[in-house]
mmCIF file as Biopython writes it, N, C-alpha, C and O atoms, coordinates in Angstrom:
data_model
#
loop_
_atom_site.group_PDB
_atom_site.id
_atom_site.type_symbol
_atom_site.label_atom_id
_atom_site.label_alt_id
_atom_site.label_comp_id
_atom_site.label_asym_id
_atom_site.label_entity_id
_atom_site.label_seq_id
_atom_site.pdbx_PDB_ins_code
_atom_site.Cartn_x
_atom_site.Cartn_y
_atom_site.Cartn_z
_atom_site.occupancy
_atom_site.B_iso_or_equiv
_atom_site.auth_seq_id
_atom_site.auth_asym_id
_atom_site.pdbx_PDB_model_num
ATOM 1   N N  . MET A ? 1  ? -12.015 16.146  -10.570 1.0 0.0 1  A 1 
ATOM 2   C CA . MET A ? 1  ? -10.597 15.263  -10.324 1.0 0.0 1  A 1 
ATOM 3   C C  . MET A ? 1  ? -10.433 14.348  -9.573  1.0 0.0 1  A 1 
ATOM 4   O O  . MET A ? 1  ? -10.768 14.538  -8.404  1.0 0.0 1  A 1 
ATOM 5   N N  . GLN A ? 2  ? -9.920  13.157  -9.916  1.0 0.0 2  A 1 
ATOM 6   C CA . GLN A ? 2  ? -9.699  12.181  -9.025  1.0 0.0 2  A 1 
ATOM 7   C C  . GLN A ? 2  ? -8.474  12.094  -8.090  1.0 0.0 2  A 1 
ATOM 8   O O  . GLN A ? 2  ? -7.415  12.643  -8.397  1.0 0.0 2  A 1 
ATOM 9   N N  . ASP A ? 3  ? -8.632  11.390  -6.933  1.0 0.0 3  A 1 
ATOM 10  C CA . ASP A ? 3  ? -7.508  11.527  -6.206  1.0 0.0 3  A 1 
ATOM 11  C C  . ASP A ? 3  ? -6.254  10.784  -7.034  1.0 0.0 3  A 1 
ATOM 12  O O  . ASP A ? 3  ? -6.386  9.885   -7.864  1.0 0.0 3  A 1 
ATOM 13  N N  . GLU A ? 4  ? -5.079  11.362  -6.616  1.0 0.0 4  A 1 
ATOM 14  C CA . GLU A ? 4  ? -4.037  10.970  -7.358  1.0 0.0 4  A 1 
ATOM 15  C C  . GLU A ? 4  ? -3.547  9.548   -7.177  1.0 0.0 4  A 1 
ATOM 16  O O  . GLU A ? 4  ? -2.893  8.967   -8.043  1.0 0.0 4  A 1 
ATOM 17  N N  . TYR A ? 5  ? -3.901  8.996   -5.981  1.0 0.0 5  A 1 
ATOM 18  C CA . TYR A ? 5  ? -3.565  7.541   -5.822  1.0 0.0 5  A 1 
ATOM 19  C C  . TYR A ? 5  ? -4.540  6.438   -5.822  1.0 0.0 5  A 1 
ATOM 20  O O  . TYR A ? 5  ? -4.358  5.350   -5.275  1.0 0.0 5  A 1 
ATOM 21  N N  . GLU A ? 6  ? -5.662  6.823   -6.522  1.0 0.0 6  A 1 
ATOM 22  C CA . GLU A ? 6  ? -6.925  6.225   -6.724  1.0 0.0 6  A 1 
ATOM 23  C C  . GLU A ? 6  ? -6.648  4.778   -7.176  1.0 0.0 6  A 1 
ATOM 24  O O  . GLU A ? 6  ? -7.054  3.758   -6.621  1.0 0.0 6  A 1 
ATOM 25  N N  . PHE A ? 7  ? -5.761  4.885   -8.461  1.0 0.0 7  A 1 
ATOM 26  C CA . PHE A ? 7  ? -5.514  3.537   -8.864  1.0 0.0 7  A 1 
ATOM 27  C C  . PHE A ? 7  ? -4.843  2.648   -8.136  1.0 0.0 7  A 1 
ATOM 28  O O  . PHE A ? 7  ? -5.129  1.453   -8.210  1.0 0.0 7  A 1 
ATOM 29  N N  . GLN A ? 8  ? -3.830  3.116   -7.309  1.0 0.0 8  A 1 
ATOM 30  C CA . GLN A ? 8  ? -2.995  2.235   -6.441  1.0 0.0 8  A 1 
ATOM 31  C C  . GLN A ? 8  ? -3.929  1.602   -5.219  1.0 0.0 8  A 1 
ATOM 32  O O  . GLN A ? 8  ? -3.833  0.469   -4.747  1.0 0.0 8  A 1 
ATOM 33  N N  . ALA A ? 9  ? -4.820  2.606   -4.859  1.0 0.0 9  A 1 
ATOM 34  C CA . ALA A ? 9  ? -5.912  2.355   -3.792  1.0 0.0 9  A 1 
ATOM 35  C C  . ALA A ? 9  ? -6.728  1.064   -4.101  1.0 0.0 9  A 1 
ATOM 36  O O  . ALA A ? 9  ? -6.984  0.208   -3.254  1.0 0.0 9  A 1 
ATOM 37  N N  . GLN A ? 10 ? -7.107  1.018   -5.405  1.0 0.0 10 A 1 
ATOM 38  C CA . GLN A ? 10 ? -7.981  0.134   -5.813  1.0 0.0 10 A 1 
ATOM 39  C C  . GLN A ? 10 ? -7.436  -1.256  -6.023  1.0 0.0 10 A 1 
ATOM 40  O O  . GLN A ? 10 ? -8.051  -2.296  -5.786  1.0 0.0 10 A 1 
ATOM 41  N N  . GLU A ? 11 ? -6.213  -1.152  -6.494  1.0 0.0 11 A 1 
ATOM 42  C CA . GLU A ? 11 ? -5.299  -2.364  -6.544  1.0 0.0 11 A 1 
ATOM 43  C C  . GLU A ? 11 ? -4.968  -3.057  -5.325  1.0 0.0 11 A 1 
ATOM 44  O O  . GLU A ? 11 ? -5.050  -4.277  -5.181  1.0 0.0 11 A 1 
ATOM 45  N N  . ILE A ? 12 ? -4.551  -2.147  -4.362  1.0 0.0 12 A 1 
ATOM 46  C CA . ILE A ? 12 ? -4.248  -2.492  -3.039  1.0 0.0 12 A 1 
ATOM 47  C C  . ILE A ? 12 ? -5.604  -3.133  -2.535  1.0 0.0 12 A 1 
ATOM 48  O O  . ILE A ? 12 ? -5.486  -4.286  -2.121  1.0 0.0 12 A 1 
ATOM 49  N N  . ALA A ? 13 ? -6.711  -2.652  -2.505  1.0 0.0 13 A 1 
ATOM 50  C CA . ALA A ? 13 ? -7.890  -3.246  -2.068  1.0 0.0 13 A 1 
ATOM 51  C C  . ALA A ? 13 ? -8.405  -4.422  -2.580  1.0 0.0 13 A 1 
ATOM 52  O O  . ALA A ? 13 ? -9.001  -5.205  -1.841  1.0 0.0 13 A 1 
ATOM 53  N N  . SER A ? 14 ? -8.229  -4.665  -3.898  1.0 0.0 14 A 1 
ATOM 54  C CA . SER A ? 14 ? -8.239  -5.872  -4.512  1.0 0.0 14 A 1 
ATOM 55  C C  . SER A ? 14 ? -7.342  -7.000  -4.097  1.0 0.0 14 A 1 
ATOM 56  O O  . SER A ? 14 ? -7.756  -8.156  -4.015  1.0 0.0 14 A 1 
ATOM 57  N N  . MET A ? 15 ? -6.422  -6.736  -3.903  1.0 0.0 15 A 1 
ATOM 58  C CA . MET A ? 15 ? -5.274  -7.604  -3.355  1.0 0.0 15 A 1 
ATOM 59  C C  . MET A ? 15 ? -5.630  -8.058  -1.974  1.0 0.0 15 A 1 
ATOM 60  O O  . MET A ? 15 ? -5.594  -9.246  -1.654  1.0 0.0 15 A 1 
ATOM 61  N N  . ILE A ? 16 ? -6.000  -7.025  -1.103  1.0 0.0 16 A 1 
ATOM 62  C CA . ILE A ? 16 ? -6.475  -7.432  0.305   1.0 0.0 16 A 1 
ATOM 63  C C  . ILE A ? 16 ? -7.748  -8.413  0.158   1.0 0.0 16 A 1 
ATOM 64  O O  . ILE A ? 16 ? -7.813  -9.511  0.710   1.0 0.0 16 A 1 
ATOM 65  N N  . GLY A ? 17 ? -8.654  -7.911  -0.588  1.0 0.0 17 A 1 
ATOM 66  C CA . GLY A ? 17 ? -9.892  -8.654  -0.810  1.0 0.0 17 A 1 
ATOM 67  C C  . GLY A ? 17 ? -9.619  -10.091 -1.276  1.0 0.0 17 A 1 
ATOM 68  O O  . GLY A ? 17 ? -10.417 -10.988 -1.003  1.0 0.0 17 A 1 
ATOM 69  N N  . ALA A ? 18 ? -8.655  -10.286 -1.879  1.0 0.0 18 A 1 
ATOM 70  C CA . ALA A ? 18 ? -8.213  -11.741 -2.552  1.0 0.0 18 A 1 
ATOM 71  C C  . ALA A ? 18 ? -7.342  -12.443 -1.506  1.0 0.0 18 A 1 
ATOM 72  O O  . ALA A ? 18 ? -6.820  -13.539 -1.711  1.0 0.0 18 A 1 
ATOM 73  N N  . GLY A ? 19 ? -7.195  -11.607 -0.150  1.0 0.0 19 A 1 
ATOM 74  C CA . GLY A ? 19 ? -6.724  -12.671 0.825   1.0 0.0 19 A 1 
ATOM 75  C C  . GLY A ? 19 ? -5.035  -12.157 0.908   1.0 0.0 19 A 1 
ATOM 76  O O  . GLY A ? 19 ? -4.316  -12.786 1.684   1.0 0.0 19 A 1 
ATOM 77  N N  . ALA A ? 20 ? -4.528  -11.206 0.237   1.0 0.0 20 A 1 
ATOM 78  C CA . ALA A ? 20 ? -3.097  -10.792 0.488   1.0 0.0 20 A 1 
ATOM 79  C C  . ALA A ? 20 ? -3.104  -10.112 1.722   1.0 0.0 20 A 1 
ATOM 80  O O  . ALA A ? 20 ? -4.066  -9.455  2.122   1.0 0.0 20 A 1 
ATOM 81  N N  . PRO A ? 21 ? -1.896  -10.282 2.416   1.0 0.0 21 A 1 
ATOM 82  C CA . PRO A ? 21 ? -1.542  -9.573  3.784   1.0 0.0 21 A 1 
ATOM 83  C C  . PRO A ? 21 ? -1.611  -7.894  3.294   1.0 0.0 21 A 1 
ATOM 84  O O  . PRO A ? 21 ? -1.310  -7.570  2.146   1.0 0.0 21 A 1 
ATOM 85  N N  . ILE A ? 22 ? -1.988  -7.036  4.187   1.0 0.0 22 A 1 
ATOM 86  C CA . ILE A ? 22 ? -1.813  -5.601  3.861   1.0 0.0 22 A 1 
ATOM 87  C C  . ILE A ? 22 ? -0.751  -5.071  3.740   1.0 0.0 22 A 1 
ATOM 88  O O  . ILE A ? 22 ? -0.730  -4.055  3.045   1.0 0.0 22 A 1 
ATOM 89  N N  . LEU A ? 23 ? 0.367   -5.489  4.285   1.0 0.0 23 A 1 
ATOM 90  C CA . LEU A ? 23 ? 1.748   -4.903  4.097   1.0 0.0 23 A 1 
ATOM 91  C C  . LEU A ? 23 ? 2.306   -5.414  2.716   1.0 0.0 23 A 1 
ATOM 92  O O  . LEU A ? 23 ? 2.926   -4.691  1.936   1.0 0.0 23 A 1 
ATOM 93  N N  . GLU A ? 24 ? 2.043   -6.618  2.522   1.0 0.0 24 A 1 
ATOM 94  C CA . GLU A ? 24 ? 2.450   -7.292  1.083   1.0 0.0 24 A 1 
ATOM 95  C C  . GLU A ? 24 ? 1.751   -6.407  0.016   1.0 0.0 24 A 1 
ATOM 96  O O  . GLU A ? 24 ? 2.409   -5.758  -0.798  1.0 0.0 24 A 1 
ATOM 97  N N  . ALA A ? 25 ? 0.637   -6.403  0.042   1.0 0.0 25 A 1 
ATOM 98  C CA . ALA A ? 25 ? -0.213  -5.547  -1.012  1.0 0.0 25 A 1 
ATOM 99  C C  . ALA A ? 25 ? 0.246   -4.307  -1.369  1.0 0.0 25 A 1 
ATOM 100 O O  . ALA A ? 25 ? 0.390   -3.871  -2.512  1.0 0.0 25 A 1 
ATOM 101 N N  . VAL A ? 26 ? 0.509   -3.657  -0.118  1.0 0.0 26 A 1 
ATOM 102 C CA . VAL A ? 26 ? 1.075   -1.965  -0.248  1.0 0.0 26 A 1 
ATOM 103 C C  . VAL A ? 26 ? 2.257   -1.988  -0.915  1.0 0.0 26 A 1 
ATOM 104 O O  . VAL A ? 26 ? 2.413   -1.294  -1.920  1.0 0.0 26 A 1 
ATOM 105 N N  . VAL A ? 27 ? 3.294   -2.846  -0.397  1.0 0.0 27 A 1 
ATOM 106 C CA . VAL A ? 27 ? 4.453   -2.967  -1.075  1.0 0.0 27 A 1 
ATOM 107 C C  . VAL A ? 27 ? 4.523   -3.323  -2.475  1.0 0.0 27 A 1 
ATOM 108 O O  . VAL A ? 27 ? 5.177   -2.676  -3.293  1.0 0.0 27 A 1 
ATOM 109 N N  . GLN A ? 28 ? 3.934   -4.219  -2.711  1.0 0.0 28 A 1 
ATOM 110 C CA . GLN A ? 28 ? 3.752   -4.667  -4.186  1.0 0.0 28 A 1 
ATOM 111 C C  . GLN A ? 28 ? 3.340   -3.743  -5.124  1.0 0.0 28 A 1 
ATOM 112 O O  . GLN A ? 28 ? 3.916   -3.467  -6.177  1.0 0.0 28 A 1 
ATOM 113 N N  . VAL A ? 29 ? 2.284   -3.263  -4.678  1.0 0.0 29 A 1 
ATOM 114 C CA . VAL A ? 29 ? 1.643   -2.025  -5.586  1.0 0.0 29 A 1 
ATOM 115 C C  . VAL A ? 29 ? 2.497   -0.803  -5.563  1.0 0.0 29 A 1 
ATOM 116 O O  . VAL A ? 29 ? 2.649   -0.301  -6.677  1.0 0.0 29 A 1 
ATOM 117 N N  . PHE A ? 30 ? 3.058   -0.233  -4.633  1.0 0.0 30 A 1 
ATOM 118 C CA . PHE A ? 30 ? 4.073   0.723   -4.887  1.0 0.0 30 A 1 
ATOM 119 C C  . PHE A ? 30 ? 5.249   0.515   -5.490  1.0 0.0 30 A 1 
ATOM 120 O O  . PHE A ? 30 ? 5.782   1.465   -6.064  1.0 0.0 30 A 1 
ATOM 121 N N  . ASP A ? 31 ? 5.915   -0.852  -5.474  1.0 0.0 31 A 1 
ATOM 122 C CA . ASP A ? 31 ? 6.870   -1.285  -5.960  1.0 0.0 31 A 1 
ATOM 123 C C  . ASP A ? 31 ? 6.527   -1.176  -7.553  1.0 0.0 31 A 1 
ATOM 124 O O  . ASP A ? 31 ? 7.336   -0.703  -8.352  1.0 0.0 31 A 1 
ATOM 125 N N  . LYS A ? 32 ? 5.469   -1.579  -7.860  1.0 0.0 32 A 1 
ATOM 126 C CA . LYS A ? 32 ? 4.947   -1.591  -9.271  1.0 0.0 32 A 1 
ATOM 127 C C  . LYS A ? 32 ? 4.737   -0.130  -9.915  1.0 0.0 32 A 1 
ATOM 128 O O  . LYS A ? 32 ? 5.210   0.126   -11.022 1.0 0.0 32 A 1 
ATOM 129 N N  . TRP A ? 33 ? 4.099   0.696   -9.268  1.0 0.0 33 A 1 
ATOM 130 C CA . TRP A ? 33 ? 3.638   1.834   -9.846  1.0 0.0 33 A 1 
ATOM 131 C C  . TRP A ? 33 ? 4.859   2.828   -9.670  1.0 0.0 33 A 1 
ATOM 132 O O  . TRP A ? 33 ? 4.988   3.588   -10.630 1.0 0.0 33 A 1 
ATOM 133 N N  . PHE A ? 34 ? 5.645   2.962   -8.802  1.0 0.0 34 A 1 
ATOM 134 C CA . PHE A ? 34 ? 6.774   3.710   -8.417  1.0 0.0 34 A 1 
ATOM 135 C C  . PHE A ? 34 ? 8.111   3.128   -8.652  1.0 0.0 34 A 1 
ATOM 136 O O  . PHE A ? 34 ? 8.446   3.008   -9.830  1.0 0.0 34 A 1 
ATOM 137 N N  . TRP A ? 35 ? 8.992   2.718   -7.662  1.0 0.0 35 A 1 
ATOM 138 C CA . TRP A ? 35 ? 10.113  1.904   -7.951  1.0 0.0 35 A 1 
ATOM 139 C C  . TRP A ? 35 ? 10.326  0.805   -6.763  1.0 0.0 35 A 1 
ATOM 140 O O  . TRP A ? 35 ? 9.710   0.825   -5.698  1.0 0.0 35 A 1 
ATOM 141 N N  . GLU A ? 36 ? 11.167  -0.019  -7.084  1.0 0.0 36 A 1 
ATOM 142 C CA . GLU A ? 36 ? 11.003  -1.187  -6.224  1.0 0.0 36 A 1 
ATOM 143 C C  . GLU A ? 36 ? 11.873  -0.689  -4.728  1.0 0.0 36 A 1 
ATOM 144 O O  . GLU A ? 36 ? 12.971  -0.132  -4.703  1.0 0.0 36 A 1 
ATOM 145 N N  . ASP A ? 37 ? 11.168  -1.011  -3.742  1.0 0.0 37 A 1 
ATOM 146 C CA . ASP A ? 37 ? 11.678  -0.740  -2.390  1.0 0.0 37 A 1 
ATOM 147 C C  . ASP A ? 37 ? 11.423  0.618   -1.969  1.0 0.0 37 A 1 
ATOM 148 O O  . ASP A ? 37 ? 11.929  0.998   -0.914  1.0 0.0 37 A 1 
ATOM 149 N N  . CYS A ? 38 ? 10.580  1.536   -2.772  1.0 0.0 38 A 1 
ATOM 150 C CA . CYS A ? 38 ? 10.401  2.662   -2.401  1.0 0.0 38 A 1 
ATOM 151 C C  . CYS A ? 38 ? 9.854   3.180   -1.106  1.0 0.0 38 A 1 
ATOM 152 O O  . CYS A ? 38 ? 10.006  4.312   -0.647  1.0 0.0 38 A 1 
ATOM 153 N N  . LEU A ? 39 ? 9.078   2.002   -0.499  1.0 0.0 39 A 1 
ATOM 154 C CA . LEU A ? 39 ? 8.441   2.219   0.856   1.0 0.0 39 A 1 
ATOM 155 C C  . LEU A ? 39 ? 9.340   1.634   1.824   1.0 0.0 39 A 1 
ATOM 156 O O  . LEU A ? 39 ? 9.193   1.997   2.991   1.0 0.0 39 A 1 
ATOM 157 N N  . ILE A ? 40 ? 10.241  0.797   1.556   1.0 0.0 40 A 1 
ATOM 158 C CA . ILE A ? 40 ? 10.996  0.165   2.427   1.0 0.0 40 A 1 
ATOM 159 C C  . ILE A ? 40 ? 12.509  0.547   2.628   1.0 0.0 40 A 1 
ATOM 160 O O  . ILE A ? 40 ? 13.205  -0.040  3.457   1.0 0.0 40 A 1 
ATOM 161 N N  . SER A ? 41 ? 12.968  1.528   1.854   1.0 0.0 41 A 1 
ATOM 162 C CA . SER A ? 41 ? 14.114  1.838   1.733   1.0 0.0 41 A 1 
ATOM 163 C C  . SER A ? 41 ? 14.404  3.230   2.588   1.0 0.0 41 A 1 
ATOM 164 O O  . SER A ? 41 ? 13.510  4.072   2.670   1.0 0.0 41 A 1 
ATOM 165 N N  . GLY A ? 42 ? 15.477  3.402   3.116   1.0 0.0 42 A 1 
ATOM 166 C CA . GLY A ? 42 ? 15.912  4.648   3.949   1.0 0.0 42 A 1 
ATOM 167 C C  . GLY A ? 42 ? 14.976  5.021   5.035   1.0 0.0 42 A 1 
ATOM 168 O O  . GLY A ? 42 ? 14.855  4.124   5.870   1.0 0.0 42 A 1 
ATOM 169 N N  . THR A ? 43 ? 14.395  5.911   5.225   1.0 0.0 43 A 1 
ATOM 170 C CA . THR A ? 43 ? 13.689  6.529   6.313   1.0 0.0 43 A 1 
ATOM 171 C C  . THR A ? 43 ? 11.901  6.412   5.977   1.0 0.0 43 A 1 
ATOM 172 O O  . THR A ? 43 ? 10.944  6.832   6.628   1.0 0.0 43 A 1 
ATOM 173 N N  . SER A ? 44 ? 11.967  5.695   4.750   1.0 0.0 44 A 1 
ATOM 174 C CA . SER A ? 44 ? 10.503  5.725   4.304   1.0 0.0 44 A 1 
ATOM 175 C C  . SER A ? 44 ? 9.483   4.523   5.243   1.0 0.0 44 A 1 
ATOM 176 O O  . SER A ? 44 ? 8.254   4.508   5.305   1.0 0.0 44 A 1 
ATOM 177 N N  . THR A ? 45 ? 10.274  3.758   5.780   1.0 0.0 45 A 1 
ATOM 178 C CA . THR A ? 45 ? 9.487   2.594   6.682   1.0 0.0 45 A 1 
ATOM 179 C C  . THR A ? 45 ? 8.462   3.344   7.488   1.0 0.0 45 A 1 
ATOM 180 O O  . THR A ? 45 ? 7.296   2.957   7.419   1.0 0.0 45 A 1 
ATOM 181 N N  . SER A ? 46 ? 8.748   4.301   8.193   1.0 0.0 46 A 1 
ATOM 182 C CA . SER A ? 46 ? 7.717   4.811   8.986   1.0 0.0 46 A 1 
ATOM 183 C C  . SER A ? 46 ? 6.369   5.337   8.078   1.0 0.0 46 A 1 
ATOM 184 O O  . SER A ? 46 ? 5.241   5.466   8.554   1.0 0.0 46 A 1 
ATOM 185 N N  . ARG A ? 47 ? 6.666   5.552   6.959   1.0 0.0 47 A 1 
ATOM 186 C CA . ARG A ? 47 ? 5.482   5.985   6.258   1.0 0.0 47 A 1 
ATOM 187 C C  . ARG A ? 47 ? 4.645   4.723   5.801   1.0 0.0 47 A 1 
ATOM 188 O O  . ARG A ? 47 ? 3.426   4.761   5.633   1.0 0.0 47 A 1 
ATOM 189 N N  . LEU A ? 48 ? 5.468   3.549   5.609   1.0 0.0 48 A 1 
ATOM 190 C CA . LEU A ? 48 ? 4.836   2.369   5.178   1.0 0.0 48 A 1 
ATOM 191 C C  . LEU A ? 48 ? 4.082   1.803   6.385   1.0 0.0 48 A 1 
ATOM 192 O O  . LEU A ? 48 ? 2.965   1.320   6.197   1.0 0.0 48 A 1 
ATOM 193 N N  . ASP A ? 49 ? 4.609   1.829   7.589   1.0 0.0 49 A 1 
ATOM 194 C CA . ASP A ? 49 ? 4.042   1.599   8.916   1.0 0.0 49 A 1 
ATOM 195 C C  . ASP A ? 49 ? 2.636   2.470   9.098   1.0 0.0 49 A 1 
ATOM 196 O O  . ASP A ? 49 ? 1.642   1.973   9.629   1.0 0.0 49 A 1 
ATOM 197 N N  . ALA A ? 50 ? 2.673   3.673   8.649   1.0 0.0 50 A 1 
ATOM 198 C CA . ALA A ? 50 ? 1.416   4.313   8.911   1.0 0.0 50 A 1 
ATOM 199 C C  . ALA A ? 50 ? 0.302   4.126   8.199   1.0 0.0 50 A 1 
ATOM 200 O O  . ALA A ? 50 ? -0.857  4.282   8.585   1.0 0.0 50 A 1 
ATOM 201 N N  . ILE A ? 51 ? 0.826   3.661   6.759   1.0 0.0 51 A 1 
ATOM 202 C CA . ILE A ? 51 ? -0.146  3.292   5.691   1.0 0.0 51 A 1 
ATOM 203 C C  . ILE A ? 51 ? -0.771  2.195   6.127   1.0 0.0 51 A 1 
ATOM 204 O O  . ILE A ? 51 ? -1.998  2.119   6.064   1.0 0.0 51 A 1 
ATOM 205 N N  . VAL A ? 52 ? 0.056   1.115   6.670   1.0 0.0 52 A 1 
ATOM 206 C CA . VAL A ? 52 ? -0.356  -0.323  6.968   1.0 0.0 52 A 1 
ATOM 207 C C  . VAL A ? 52 ? -1.292  -0.096  8.107   1.0 0.0 52 A 1 
ATOM 208 O O  . VAL A ? 52 ? -2.385  -0.660  8.060   1.0 0.0 52 A 1 
ATOM 209 N N  . GLU A ? 53 ? -0.981  0.701   9.174   1.0 0.0 53 A 1 
ATOM 210 C CA . GLU A ? 53 ? -1.728  0.785   10.369  1.0 0.0 53 A 1 
ATOM 211 C C  . GLU A ? 53 ? -3.173  1.424   9.824   1.0 0.0 53 A 1 
ATOM 212 O O  . GLU A ? 53 ? -4.200  0.848   10.184  1.0 0.0 53 A 1 
ATOM 213 N N  . LYS A ? 54 ? -3.257  2.357   9.144   1.0 0.0 54 A 1 
ATOM 214 C CA . LYS A ? 54 ? -4.366  2.967   8.719   1.0 0.0 54 A 1 
ATOM 215 C C  . LYS A ? 54 ? -5.503  1.925   7.976   1.0 0.0 54 A 1 
ATOM 216 O O  . LYS A ? 54 ? -6.703  1.781   8.209   1.0 0.0 54 A 1 
ATOM 217 N N  . LEU A ? 55 ? -4.637  1.287   7.015   1.0 0.0 55 A 1 
ATOM 218 C CA . LEU A ? 55 ? -5.677  0.223   6.183   1.0 0.0 55 A 1 
ATOM 219 C C  . LEU A ? 55 ? -6.056  -0.683  7.294   1.0 0.0 55 A 1 
ATOM 220 O O  . LEU A ? 55 ? -7.258  -0.928  7.388   1.0 0.0 55 A 1 
ATOM 221 N N  . SER A ? 56 ? -5.157  -1.286  8.250   1.0 0.0 56 A 1 
ATOM 222 C CA . SER A ? 56 ? -5.634  -2.060  9.365   1.0 0.0 56 A 1 
ATOM 223 C C  . SER A ? 56 ? -7.081  -1.818  9.991   1.0 0.0 56 A 1 
ATOM 224 O O  . SER A ? 56 ? -8.028  -2.600  10.076  1.0 0.0 56 A 1 
ATOM 225 N N  . LYS A ? 57 ? -6.973  -0.661  10.349  1.0 0.0 57 A 1 
ATOM 226 C CA . LYS A ? 57 ? -8.312  -0.053  10.982  1.0 0.0 57 A 1 
ATOM 227 C C  . LYS A ? 57 ? -9.401  -0.171  10.161  1.0 0.0 57 A 1 
ATOM 228 O O  . LYS A ? 57 ? -10.481 -0.575  10.592  1.0 0.0 57 A 1 
ATOM 229 N N  . ILE A ? 58 ? -9.182  0.213   8.761   1.0 0.0 58 A 1 
ATOM 230 C CA . ILE A ? 58 ? -10.316 0.277   7.914   1.0 0.0 58 A 1 
ATOM 231 C C  . ILE A ? 58 ? -10.809 -1.202  7.457   1.0 0.0 58 A 1 
ATOM 232 O O  . ILE A ? 58 ? -12.018 -1.399  7.328   1.0 0.0 58 A 1 
ATOM 233 N N  . THR A ? 59 ? -9.936  -2.173  7.230   1.0 0.0 59 A 1 
ATOM 234 C CA . THR A ? 59 ? -10.188 -3.439  7.023   1.0 0.0 59 A 1 
ATOM 235 C C  . THR A ? 59 ? -10.636 -4.420  8.089   1.0 0.0 59 A 1 
ATOM 236 O O  . THR A ? 59 ? -11.179 -5.470  7.745   1.0 0.0 59 A 1 
ATOM 237 N N  . CYS A ? 60 ? -10.443 -4.142  9.317   1.0 0.0 60 A 1 
ATOM 238 C CA . CYS A ? 60 ? -10.877 -5.057  10.535  1.0 0.0 60 A 1 
ATOM 239 C C  . CYS A ? 60 ? -12.250 -4.615  10.908  1.0 0.0 60 A 1 
ATOM 240 O O  . CYS A ? 60 ? -12.843 -5.161  11.838  1.0 0.0 60 A 1 
#
């Protein structure tokens, strides 16, 4: 069984590899796969910050 977010991760990685900022890549992919503003509405911003922070550590 593959990770349930494998396709989103691949798409985010591709966008980052093409030069997109991490935050922009994550937001665009989640908006596409789930619903618009799903990571930036309500209390979700802390989840977005955590995702971007973890990706920053991996890509730097």
